[in-house]
C-alpha positions, 0 to 999 in steps of 0.5 A: 783823754790822757796820752797813751802808755805802752801796753805790755803782753805778759803772756797767755794760756789756753787749753788744748783745742779739741775737735767738735763732740770730743773731749769738751762735748759736755763742758760749755763756754763757762767751764772752758773759760774758767779753766783757762782763766784759772790756769793764767792766774795760777801761772802769774801768781794772781790769786786774790788780786784785783785787775782792772778788767777781764774781757772774754768773748764767745760767738756761739753761746746760750742765753743762760751764759749771761756775762761770761767774762764776769762769771768766768773771772768770779771763778778764776781765783782773781778778786771778786772786785775784778770787773768783767765784760763779754764781747763778740766779733766772730772770729776776731772776738778774743783779738778784740777783747785784747785790744779793748783791754789794751786801749784801756791800759794805754789811756790810763784807765786801768793798769792790768787786765785779761783778754780772751775768749772761748767757743764751743760747737758741741754745746750749741744753743738749740731753741724752739721755733718761733711759732712754739716760742709765741705759744709758750709766751702767750701761755705764761701770760695767761691768768687762768688754766683756760687762758693758758690752754687757749694758747695752744689752740691749733697746735701742730707737731711741725711746731716742735721742729727746733732751730739750730745756730746759723752757719750762713751769712744772713745777707747771702745765705752762703756759708764762709766756706762757700764764700771762700770757694768763690774767692779761690776761683776768683784768685785761681788758687789751686787745690794742690797749694791749699793742701800743701799749706795745710800739710805745712801747718800740721808739720810746723805745729808738731815740730813746735810741740816737740821742742817744748814751745807750748810747755807754758802756753797750754794747760791740760784739761779733760786728760788732753795735753795737745790739740787733738786736731793735730795730724803730724803724719798727714801728707799730700797723698792722704789729703788728695783723697778727700772730696770738696766740702762746699762746692760738691757739684761743679767739678771745680771745688777746691776746699776740703775738710783738711784744707779748712779749719774743723769745728772746734771747742776751746778757750785762750786768754792773755794777760796785759799790763803797763810796764810799771805794773809788770815790774811791781808784780815781778813779771817780764813783758814778752812783747808789746801791742803797738797798734790794731785796726779793723776794716770791712768789705762790701761782700754782699756786692762782690768783694770776697767775704774773707778779704778784709784783712788785706784792707786792714793791714794796708790801713794800719801799715800806712798809719805806722809808716811801715811796709809789709816786709818790716816784720819778722813773723806773720801770724795769719789765721788759717780759716781756710788755706785758700783765704791765706793764699788769696790774701797773699796774692792780693798783696802782690797784685799791682791791680788790687793794691792800686784799685782796692787799697789805693796804693801806688804799688803792690804791698809785695811778697812775704817770705813763706817761712816767716808765716805762721812759724809754729803752725796755725788754725788748720792744725790747732783748730779754730774755736771762733772766739779763742783764736785771736788770744792764741795767736797773740800769746804765740806771737809774743812768745816767738818774739821773746825767743828771738830776743826782739822783732815785730809781728803782724797778726791778721784775722778774717771774720764772718761778716766781711771784717778783718782784725789786725794788730802789730806786736813788737819786742 
């Protein structure tokens, strides 16, 4: 393989993220992806241009969605000669799609590409139960009407009960929120600290909107110009009135609808290239993707489901000879306020860093003011496959505003994995 080349982040675009069953309830992944890619094409003047690859992703999608990356690219304004691929790694999906494009650029396979993703929890695939599907397939195979009718012998109305997308980990039967409740108890994360984190996220996002930070990052869609999850006037007093959302019976539940991300629809995408391609097309890189890493934890046998980023970051720092304090910005996905707080506490724990991460000393403390400076998932919402692209575009623009620096990106995912990256300018 050829030696690696720097991978430039030229910028990103997303549509406003919207709460489930609101503005995008009837759009679906393809519609959101087309709008987002089209806005990116328009912003960077890519009409009719052939890129090396478009990699998009979606976690919840219909079988009829086919290859979302390719189908969205064909409707985006790009040259139809641009290939497309669809990927999935739960909440890390669009960060992984960006990494896929970046790796191809780095080794010289392509010079430019787009990574992103979309997700909808409004337009979910609802399918027939297994027994009814088996009958329908048998009827379809029947050569005569009698054969087809025979497939429904003994049919019961109960077989009409549909199956919905699963929300629990297949190996534990627990939802992500249930697992995070376990983590919060293990690390003694209080309800007050979670609510404070949530309020801060909303206030930071509101302030970023007010100063115009998102003016070139968000493409209006369906009459919406801002994330409709955002609550600038939220307060600790309001959040204190909410009941636990997951552990509702023990009296020790701390995760609520407000300090957890809501079910969200949305899409985001990022344009990447070599420095040479950027110059040739009149674009100035905002930042560069220096490295990325993925790790996993054994959540089935006791590790916290959402603790994998603690491992991934430690391994990536070691490879790059960096410390946790060598960053100007930390973009940590707020799947739950408790997840972020557990992660921070683990990095400060001498025992955890020694026994789990194999370090001689704790990774240490991070300045809270440097974490998610323009808000994150608790305020924007979290369309599973769009969050990574949102974060990369946000981090790159912040570094460009600063005139330089380094950002750490950390995303936890279902299945006990963590996807992390280093962005520099």
